Structure formats: structure tokens, C-alpha cells
C-alpha positions, 0 to 999 in steps of 0.5 A, a space after each residue: 270749384 277749380 276745373 282747370 285740367 290739363 286734358 283735352 275735353 274730348 277724353 275718350 270712350 272709357 268716359 262714356 258712362 261718367 257722362 250720364 249726368 250731362 242732362 242733370 248736372 250735379 255738384 261735384 264731389 272730391 273722391 278720396 281714392 282718387 286723391 290718394 292715387 294723385 298724391 302717390 303720382 305726384 311723389 312718383 314724378 318728383 322720383 323721376 327727377 330726384 334721384 332718377 334723372 339726376 342718376 341718369 344724366 350723372 352717370 353719362 357725364 365724366 367723373 369730374 362733372 358728376 356733382 355738377 350735374 347733380 347740382 342742376 338737376 336739384 336746383 331746378 326741382 328747388 327753384 320751379 317749386 317755389 316759382 310754381 307755387 307763387 305764380 306759375 300754378 296761376 298763370 297756367 291753369 287760370 283763364 286769361 288769354 289763349 296764350 297765357 292764364 292770369 293772376 287770380 290764383 297768384 300766391 295760391 290765392 283761394 287754394 285751401 284744403 277744401 278747394 276742388 279741380 276737376 277730373 275727366 268724370 262729371 262730378 268727381 274731383 280731387 283736392 285742388 292742393 293735390 292737383 297743385 303739387 302734381 303739375 308742379 313736378 311737371 314743371 319741375 322735371 321739364 326744365 331739368 330734362 334741358 341740362 343734359 343738352 349743355 352738360 359738363 360746359 355751363 357755368 352753375 350761375 348761368 343756369 341759375 338765371 336761365 331756369 327761372 326765365 325759361 320756365 316763366 316765359 316758355 314752359 307756363 305758356 306752353 302748358 296753358 296752350 296744351 293743357 288748360 280748359 274749363 273742364 267737364 263739369 263746367 261744360 255739362 252744366 252749360 250743356 244742361 242748361 241748354 238742354 233744359 231751356 224752354 223758349 228761344 231766348 233762354 235757350 240762345 242765351 244758355 248756347 252763348 253761356 256753353 260757346 263761351 265756356 267751350 272758348 275758355 281753353 288755351 290755343 293749342 287745346 283749341 286747335 283739338 291737338 291731344 296731349 295726355 301726359 307732356 309729348 308738346 309741353 314736356 319733351 319737345 319743349 324741353 328738347 328744342 331748348 336743349 339743341 338750341 342751348 347746346 348750339 349757343 354755348 358751343 362744343 365742349 373742349 376736346 369734343 371729337 378729338 377725346 373720348 368722353 365715355 360715361 363714367 358710370 353706366 351703373 349709375 345711369 341704368 339706375 336712373 334709368 329704372 328709376 325713371 321708368 318707375 316714375 313715369 307711371 305716375 307721370 302717365 297714369 297719374 295724368 288720367 287724375 283718377 284712378 280709373 280705366 284711363 289710368 289703366 290704360 296709360 299704365 299698360 301703355 307705360 309698360 309695353 311701349 317702353 319695353 318695345 323701344 328698349 328692344 328696337 334700339 338694342 336689336 338695331 345697334 346690335 345689327 349695326 354695330 355687332 353688339 348690344 349695349 346696355 346704353 343702348 337698351 337704356 336710351 331706347 327705354 327712355 325713348 319708348 316712354 317719351 313717345 308713349 307720354 302723349 299718347 298713354 291714355 289714347 292709343 290701345 296697347 298694341 298701337 303703343 307696342 308699334 310706337 315704341 319699336 318705331 321710336 327706338 329705331 328713329 332716336 338711334 338714328 338721330 342719336 349716332 347718324 344725324 348727330 355725327 353728320 351735323 357735329 352738334 354736341 348735345 351732350 346726352 342726347 336731349 334733342 335726339 331723344 326727348 324733341 325727336 321722340 316727343 315728335 314721333 309721340 305727338 303725332 302718333 298720337 293723332 293716329 293710333 287714337 283711331 278707333 279703327 286702330 284700337 284707339 280710344 277714340 275722342 269723347 264729345 262732352 257736349 254731345 256725351 258721345 265718342 265723336 265721329 273720328 276725323 284722321 286728317 283732321 287729328 293729324 293737322 291739329 297734332 302738327 300744328 301743336 308740334 310746330 307752335 312748340 318748336 317755334 315758341 320754345 326754340 325763339 324764346 329759348 335763343 333769346 333767354 340764352 342770349 340774355 343770360 350769356 350777356 348778364 353772367 355769361 354762359 360758360 366757364 373757362 377753358 382752365 375751369 372747363 378742363 378741371 371740371 365743373 365740380 371743383 370749378 363751380 361748386 368746390 367739392 367733388 363727387 367722389 374722394 377715393 
């Protein structure tokens, strides 16, 4: 049985009823309804990336670079899917160390149509192949987000080398640190053995086994940090890699001197809408079950997103005199980013507050801060994904508080919702954010430098002026 699930053992109060078996552990079974939901969720997350993210980014660049952005995103999805199957799943979701997994599932060894992966309910599993597919889509979209930071000025050959290196050395370790744990079935079985022990020697042995199971987790997970669907793993990770890349690659020719407006806000609107739709697979799918947890994540993905779109739009209206579609779409993405780690933990009213806050803060970073420092984060990957991810990660540590309408944190050993310690949870969240920023920031900088030495990062000035569609791919997005 595989119980390598991507979320914290203490999932939430809605798990109470599922742990009635903790004192009489039974072999898990695969739930066909959960299987169906998770297959749907995996496809929804793919929809987020292609065509959702590709169109969202593509519409924001100049027409001479539209096709290059589409190619960057599409290539990223393809290469990451192959790498995930060969070794990514193994090094992310098997034991090894607190920082990276092992090779026991190399080439998907042991993953069969019959093998199972744990969910958040003791005894209820899904097919492991479906779990592989679901997590594969996360590994694909995360590096694709980075593309927007250095859009219009990185060679395709540089991207082709950078993405496999980054997903291997940055994404897989962070995902392992945040999401790897032994799972509820292993914990329930070990806890039941402790309860059933009849003498001191047997009890000591059973307790040692339980301690071993509890220690079988990634570093950030062990700290107690909460990340329901990828605030640290996906958004902060990609956002900090994006700003590092934008700084190392340098500004676009003419940046700050020439107008560089989006060539098609229509396509950006279509892409944003597809992202929002697909994000229900991202967030609600991260419950791993068609359950109350998925329902909560779904509702929060509606309301936090809408609140963030409105707060960005109205704030921009007040400051600039007009409400822009681009502002509303940017706020929409910021809301989706912020609610990602909190989706299964915050109450709906908390999610609305989170959305209202993140819309205004991300607007500030994408305008005031960006202009003040003069960096060329072309499509605001840092200002939306990194900043929004940080707000979401820290906000999760606050909004999970039952006193604020959150679910609380479930203790699988005690089989009850644990007493909530606000300060301890905030410290765990801050440590997770800090480690992600350092790991991704430093590691990405090294990788950019390596790629620059091997193939070079930028096209020539002439090629950049011509546009990367023709310079890199020999074709145009439009022939009119």
C-alpha cells in the first residue's frame, strides 16, 4: 500500500468521523467514486496549463512573441510529464531523507493498476496510477509559471535545459519536504498497535514503531506547516525562481522606454477563465477524495478568487480612475494563488478576507514596488505568485484557527482535533516560507548561471527585436 500523500497528517476537523477505525485498523480499499473525482481533477489541472496558462501568458506579450510563449509552456508540460514518470514521482513521494525521497519507485516500479495510494480517510484509498497522474500535473504547471518572468527574452534552448534541471533540483525536493508523510493508514495502524499492546515491552516496541512512522516525513511537513494545494511548493517556489531569472537574464530591450502592451487581452481573459475553472481540480482535487474537504476547498476557490478580483479592480479604479479588465484578471489569479494553501483549512468568510487582502497587496507589488526597483518581471510572476503565495501561506496559519471559522488541525494519533496554538502554527508557516525562498532562490540562481555558461540565456539583440517566434521557431503566431 502506498500512503505517500501530499498533505499534513493533521488534516482538519472534518476528518473526525473517518478515524473511528483508529483503534481497530482495517486494510484499506480503493473507492471508485474518489477515483473518478481524482481523474477529473488531474485533467482539470492539465487544462489550467494547456491551454489556460499558455493563453493567459500569450495574450500578455507582444504579438511577435506569442508563439514562443506557447512553445515554452507546452514544452515544459511535456518534458516534466516524462521526467515525473521516470524518477520524479519516486524522489518526491517515497522515503529517504527529510529533503528528498529515494529510488524505490524509479521508472514507476511497483506502480500498477492494482496498487493504492492513501487519502485523508483511514482505510479509503485511490488507485496509485491516478495519484501519479494528479501529482504529475502539479510538477508540470509549477515550472511553466516561471516562464512569464523572463518572457520575450530567453532563448528556447536555454529554457529547454533549465526546466529539467529546475524541476529535478528545486521542485522535487520542495514537494518532498512539504507534502511527503507516511499517511493516515500507517499512522492509524501503528497507533492501534500501541493501544492493543498488553505489556510494557510490547507497548515500548509499538510506540517505537509509531515514532518511526511519524518521523517518516519531509522536513517542512515535520515542522507542522500547512499547505493544502501548493502555496509553497508551487507559487512561492515558482515566483522566487521567476524574479531571480528576470534579474539574471536582464531587462527586455526597450523596457521603460517603449510601450509593451498586451497584444490580446481577449486571449488573456480566456486563459484566466480556464485557469479558474481548472483550479477547482487543483484545490478541491487536493482533498484526494470527493468529500466535505473537497467541498470546502471548492467553495473557497469560488469566493476568495472573486473577492481578490474585485479588490484589485476597485483599488485600481480608485487610484487610476478606471477599472481595467487586466486588473480584474490579475486579481483573479492572485486570489487563486492565495487560497491555494488555505483551501481546505480556512472557512469561507476567512477565504473572502484573504482574497480582499491579497488583491490589494499584489496590486501594490505589481505597480509601486516593481516601478520603484525597476526590475522587468514581464508578466508579474513574482508580484502575483510569490507575494500571493506568501500571503496565502501565512494566512493559512491564521485562518485555520477554529476561532476564526477554520477547520483546526487534526491529530491522527489522538483521533481528535488538536488544541490550536496560533503562535506555533505561524512559526511553522514562516519557516516553510523561508526555506522555500532560500532553496528556490539560491538554487535557481545557480541553475541560471550554469545554463548561461552552457548555451547562453538570451538571444542576440537583433533576434530579440525581431521576436522570438521567428528567431527561435521560424514561424509566426499570426499570418494575416
